[in-house]
N, C-alpha and C positions, 0 to 999 in steps of 0.2 A: 504494500500500500504506500502510495507516494505521500509526501508531506502535505501537498494540496488536499488530497482526499482526507487525511487525518484532520486537517483544519475544518473542512466542510462538515464531516461527521461530528466533530467536536462541537461546532456551533449549533448544529441541529440537535444534538443530544442535550447540550446545556439549555437550549430553548425549551425543549419538552420537559426537562427537569424543573425549570423555572415555572412552567405552566402547571406542573403537578404540585409544587410547593405553594405557588401563589404569590411569591415574592422573591427578590434577590437579596440575600443577607448584606446589610450595610448600604443598600441602595433603596431609594423610594421608587420602586417599580411594582406595578400590579400586572395581572395577566394580559390586559390589552397592550400595555407598553412592552411587555416581554415578547409577545407575538409580533408586534410591529418591528421592534429592534432586531429580533432574530431573523425575520424575513428580509429586512433591509441589508443585514450583513451577508445573507446568502445571495442576494442580488449583486452586491458589491463584489463578492468572491467569484461570481460567474456561474454558480450552481444553477441559476435560472436567470434568463435575461429579463429586462423590464417589460418587454412586450408579452412574454410568456406569463410573467407574474400578473400583469393586468388581466390577461385572458383567463387566468386561473380563478379569479374572483367571480363567483356566480351572481350575475346581476339580478336574476329573478329573486334569489334569496334576500339580497340586500334591499331591493325595492319592497318586497313583501314585509320584511322586518320593520323597515322605516315607516311604511304605511300603517301597519298595525299599531306601532308606537303612537302615531298621530291620532288614530282612532281612540286608543286608550286614554290619551291626554285629554281629548274632548269629553269623553265619558267621565273622567275624573272631575274636571272643572264643572261639568253639568250637574254633578252630585249623584250620578247613577250608582256607583259602587257602594257608597255610604248608605244611600237610600235602600238598595237591595238587601244589604246586611241588616239594616234596621228593621225592614219588613219581615225578614226571616226570623230574627230574634224576638219579635213580638209574639211569635207562636208559642214560646216556651219561657219558663222562668226558673227552671231547675238546673242544677249543675250538669246533670246528664243530658238534659234537653239542650242546654247551651253548647255542649260538646258536639252533639249530633248536628245541631243547626250550623255551627261554625264549619264542621267538616263538609256537610252537604253543600252549604252556600259557597264556600271558597272552591270546592271541587267542581261544581257546575259552572261557575264563572270562569274558572281556569281552563275549562274545555274550549272556550270560545275566545278568550283574551289571554295575552301573554302571562304566564304564571308568576314570573319574578315581579312584574308590575303589581299584581294582586298582593303578593307578600309584603311589598313596600307599603301599600295602601292600608291593608288590614291589620298589620302588626301593631301600630299605635292604637288603633281602635280596640283590639283584643286586650292590650295591656290596660287601657283605661277602664274597660268593662270589668276585668277580673279584679283590678285594684278597688274599684267602687263596691264590688260585691264581696270583697275580702276572700277571694278564691286564689288558690295556688295557680299562677299563670303558666307554669311549665307544661302541664298536659295540654293546655289550650294552645300554647305556642307550637308544641309538637304536632298537634292536630292541624293547625294552620299550615305549617311548612310541608307536612306530608301530603295534605289534601291538595295543595297547589300542584305538587308533582303528580300525584295519582290522577287527579281530575284532568290534567293536561294531556294524558295519553289518549283521550277520547277522539281528538280531532287534529287535523293538520295545522291548525292555527294556535294550538294550545301552548307550544313552547318552541324555542329556537331550533332544536334538533329535529322536531317534526316538520318544521318549515323547510329545513334542508332536505329531508327525506322526500317531502312532497315534490320538491323541485327536481330531485334526481330520479325518482321512481316513476312519476307520472300516475300514481294511484289517485283515483277520484276521491273527492272529499267525502261523499256519502259511503263509499266502500270502506274507507279508512274508519269512519264513524261506526259502521256496523261491526267492525272487529274490535275497535277500541272501547266502545261504550260498556260492554259487559265487564271488561277488565277494570275500568274505572269504578263501576258500581261495586264489584267484588272487592276491589282494593280499599274503598272507603269503608265497607263493612268490616273488613279485617282490621283496619286501623282503629275503628271505634271499639272493637272487641279487645284488642291489645291494650289500649289506653284504659279501658274498664278494668282489665286484670291488673295492670301495673300501678294504677293510681286509685285506691279505694275512695278518695274524697270526691271523685267525679261520679260515683254510682248513685248518689242521692237523687231522688225524683221529687223531693220536697222543694217547693218554690222558694227562691231566695227572698229574704226580707228586704224591704226598701229598694226593690228592683225598679229601676226606671231608666228609660232611654230617651234622650232628647231627639225629637224628630229632626232628622238631618235635612238641612236646607237644600233645596234644589233651585237651579236657575232655569225656569221653565222654557224660555225661548231656545236656549242652547240645549237643554235636556231633550226637548221634543224634536228639534232638528237632528240631533245626534242619533237618537233612537230610530228615527225614520231612515236615516242613511245606513245605520248599522243593520237594520232589518233588510234593507236592499242588499247590503253586502253579504249577509248570511244566505239570502235567497240565491244570490249569484254563485256562492260557493256550492250550494245544494244542487243547482241545475247544471253544474259542471263548467262554469265559466273559468278562464285561467285565473289562478289564485292571485298572482302578483299584479296583473293588470286590473283586476276587480278591486283589490285593496288599494291600489294607486288612485283609481277614480274616486273611491270613497273618501280617502284622505284629502284629495284635491278639493272635493266639494265641501268638506268641513273647513278647509282653510279660507273659503270664500265667506267672510263674516264681517259684521260691523261691531261685534260684541267683545272679541278678544284680540289683544295685540298679538301679532305673530310671535313675538319673543316669549310669551307665556307658554305657547305650545312647544316651540323649539327647545326651550330650556328643559322640558319634560322628556325629551328624547334621550335615550341612552346611547350617547355617542361612543362611550367606552365599548359597548357591545358591538357596534358597527366596526370600530377599529380592530377589535379582537377577531371578528369574523374575517375581515379582509386579510389580516396577518395569517390566520389559520388556513385559509384557502391556499395561500402561497406556500406555507410550510408543508401542507399535505401534498401539493404538487411536487415539491422537491423530494419528499419522502417517496413518492410514486416513481419519480425519475431515477432515484437511486436504488429502486427495487427492494426497499427495506421491509415492505409489508407482505412479501410473498410467503414467508414462513407461516403466516396465519391462514393461508389458503386451504390447506388440508384440514385444519381444526374447525373452521367455520362451515364446513360442508354439511355438518349435522346441526340440528336445532339446538341441542344442549351445548354443543361447542360454540355456536354463535352467541348464545345467551351468556355463556361463561366468559368468553373473550371480551364481549362488549361490557359486561358488568365490571370486570377487572380494570379494563382501560378507562371506563367512565369514572372510576374512583381514583385512578392514578393520575390521569391528565384532564379529567372533566369530560362530560358527555358530548359536547359539541366537537372537540378535537377527536374524540373516539370515533364518532360518526364519520368525520371527514377522512380519517385514516382507513376505515374499513370500506368506505364507499366504492373505491375502484375494484374491490373483490366481489361485489355483488352485481349480477346481471340486471339490467333495467327491468326485464319482464318477470323477475323472480319475486313476486308479491309477498310470498310467505317470509322470505328472508328479510325483505325491507320492513315488514311489520314486526318481526322479531327484533330487528335492530332498533326500531323506534321505541317499542315498549320496554325492552331491557335497558336501553341507554337512559331512559327517563326514570324507571322504577329503581334502578341501581343507585340513583341519587339519594335515596332515602337511607342508604346503609350507614353512612358516617356523616359527621358534621360538615365535612369538606366535600361531600358528594354533590351538593346543589347549592346554588346561590341563595335560595329561599331559606335553607338551614342557617346559613351565616347571618342573614338579615335578622332572623328571630333570636339568635344567640346574642348578637350585639344589642338588640333592643331589650332583652331580658337583663343583660348586664348593666344597662343604663339605670335600671330600677333596683339594682342590688340582688337580682336573682341569678344564680350561676347555673347554667346548663352545661354540664361537663361533657367531654367526649364520650365517657363511659356510660353516662345516663342516656345520652342519645343513642348509643350503640345498643343498649339493652332493649330499646324500643325499635330501632332501625333495622337491626339484624333479622329478627323474626319477621318483621314486616316485609323486608326485601325478599327473604327466602320464600315466604308464602305467596307473595304477589308474583314473583318470577316463576314459581311453580305453577301458578294458575295460567300464566302466559304460555308456558310450555305445553300444558294440557289443552288450552283453548286454540292456539294458533296452529299447532302442528296437525 
């Protein structure tokens, strides 16, 4: 091996190591900047030229992701998410009822809107609610984080890795939903049972005293306009219109407004995620050019092998990089393998604290109020949840 090859392999290896850890010791770098810097170095070294790097970025995925972020931002400002959770929690007043309502509510919404966005929006609300009712917030935060992951397996628009897989595989929105919905429902049921077993305090069906919820304010003109456009968006998905183009039109219509300054919408967009996706596309292309993923070819030919490899990679380097690494090994027409990749990469995120962004969001929020959610406490819940849900995926899809 030449010195040049050693340097290229070294840069690629260090980049993926940084993505796995999430930071670079001694430097203020996160996953998006690590992906961007690593891909820039590989371009500079000639492992991939600038034109190839640009072509490696899947424009449909980026457009779909950006458009759905704009839709979510308008729903947030219109008061849709807060109002939806408020209406759901009005149905129950007991600790167990609140757990079920939080699980079902966030799971259903995560099926249609990006799951990390919902974790950011609902975490403060959950903390405020449990604090007011003097309930231990940990099981409710675990429910929130896991439900955003589990609910998002149902549709192609539920999370970033599903968006990628929709672009690569060509699976129709309703076909994906038909396979993913039973998994989401079963997963939420398993989650509730596990939290019921591990946290005795959530078992009570006695209504909490002094239970009250402030009616969340909605901005009717924006609320009504956004709901109308989102309804059209979901209908477009259902009848088979191209996902990226349909989402782009919906986002464009929402930006035509007299009510919100553009800056308020644009500041809600997760540019970190866009930067990370762009870098990961380039890294994956280099990995493919260097033929480094071929050792996985034999392993992923079986359902259990694909689920296992995806789950391990998703917890080592995160689910989006895992999908991008395995994508070249799966034929476009192999619907079963694409579904297994989508479901296992998402559900594996429940295994550890570092498996999904939603987990980290809830941990940081709990710490801000003095509640410590440790790695091991999360693993006690996450490990059986992941094993059981992935077992259901293996039984259902194959």
